[in-house]
C-alpha positions in Angstrom: 56.8 -30.7 4.6 59.4 -30.3 1.9 58.9 -30.7 -1.9 61.3 -33.2 -3.3 60.3 -33.2 -7.0 57.6 -31.9 -9.4 56.5 -34.0 -12.4 54.2 -33.0 -15.3 51.3 -35.4 -15.8 50.1 -35.4 -19.4 46.8 -37.0 -20.1 46.9 -38.9 -23.5 44.3 -41.0 -25.2 46.8 -43.7 -26.3 49.8 -44.5 -24.0 51.7 -46.5 -26.6 51.4 -43.8 -29.3 52.4 -41.1 -26.8 55.4 -43.1 -25.5 56.6 -43.7 -29.1 56.5 -40.0 -29.8 58.5 -39.1 -26.7 61.0 -41.9 -27.2 61.4 -42.2 -31.0 61.1 -38.5 -31.8 62.5 -36.8 -28.7 64.9 -39.5 -27.7 63.7 -39.9 -24.1 64.0 -43.2 -22.3 60.8 -45.1 -21.4 60.6 -46.2 -17.8 58.1 -49.0 -17.2 56.1 -48.4 -14.0 54.4 -51.7 -14.1 50.9 -50.1 -14.5 48.7 -50.2 -17.5 47.4 -46.6 -17.2 50.6 -44.6 -16.6 54.2 -44.6 -17.9 57.2 -42.3 -17.5 59.6 -40.9 -20.1 63.0 -39.7 -18.9 65.7 -37.3 -20.2 68.7 -39.7 -20.2 71.4 -37.2 -19.2 69.5 -35.4 -16.4 66.7 -37.7 -15.1 64.0 -35.1 -15.7 60.8 -36.8 -16.7 57.2 -36.6 -17.8 54.4 -39.0 -16.8 51.9 -40.0 -19.4 48.6 -41.2 -18.2 45.4 -42.4 -19.8 43.3 -42.1 -16.7 44.1 -42.2 -13.0 43.5 -45.6 -11.5 41.7 -44.4 -8.3 41.4 -40.6 -8.6 38.2 -39.0 -9.8 40.1 -36.9 -12.4 43.6 -36.8 -13.8 46.1 -34.5 -12.1 48.2 -32.0 -14.1 51.2 -32.2 -11.8 52.6 -34.7 -9.3 54.4 -33.1 -6.4 56.5 -35.6 -4.4 56.9 -34.5 -0.7 58.8 -35.8 2.3 55.7 -35.9 4.5 52.4 -36.4 2.7 50.5 -36.7 6.0 51.7 -33.2 7.0 50.8 -31.9 3.5 47.3 -33.3 3.8 46.7 -31.8 7.2 48.0 -28.4 6.0 45.8 -28.5 2.9 42.7 -29.3 5.1 43.6 -26.6 7.6 44.0 -24.0 4.8 40.6 -25.0 3.4 41.8 -26.2 0.0 39.5 -28.6 -1.9 40.5 -32.2 -1.5 39.7 -33.9 -4.7 40.9 -37.4 -3.7 41.4 -38.3 0.0 44.7 -39.4 1.5 45.1 -42.9 0.3 47.8 -45.6 0.4 47.8 -47.1 -3.1 48.8 -50.7 -3.8 51.6 -49.6 -6.1 53.6 -48.1 -3.3 52.5 -44.4 -3.1 50.6 -42.6 -0.4 48.9 -39.6 -1.9 46.0 -37.2 -2.2 44.7 -34.8 -4.8 44.1 -31.1 -4.1 42.7 -28.4 -6.3 45.0 -25.4 -6.6 43.7 -21.9 -7.3 42.7 -21.7 -11.0 41.3 -25.3 -10.9 44.4 -27.3 -11.5 44.5 -30.7 -9.7 47.8 -31.7 -8.0 48.7 -35.2 -7.0 50.6 -34.8 -3.7 52.5 -38.0 -3.1 55.2 -39.8 -1.1 56.7 -43.2 -1.7 55.4 -45.7 0.8 56.9 -48.9 2.1 54.1 -51.4 2.2 55.9 -53.3 5.0 55.4 -50.4 7.4 
């Protein structure tokens, strides 16, 4: 398994208010994800981004980071083998992501994810 990208997930009480702060004040571009509980703001020149979420749609708690990987099934098997706490089981979500949540040392919850082609 190889890590492709790491994204900060910030829990906010009001998505619209938070999105306005990051776009109007910091000049980031809003990227609509088509979901009512999460949005992304992007640094125009570099593509770096932050995800803003009110609550995770299916997970029992909000993650602090999303780690995109090239093989989420391998990551899940490795996390289980190493005895890490699985907070949300490996799931193929309707919005095109296959993911699970794992608790890292210190209690931080990570969303380990891979884009998924629903036609597979």
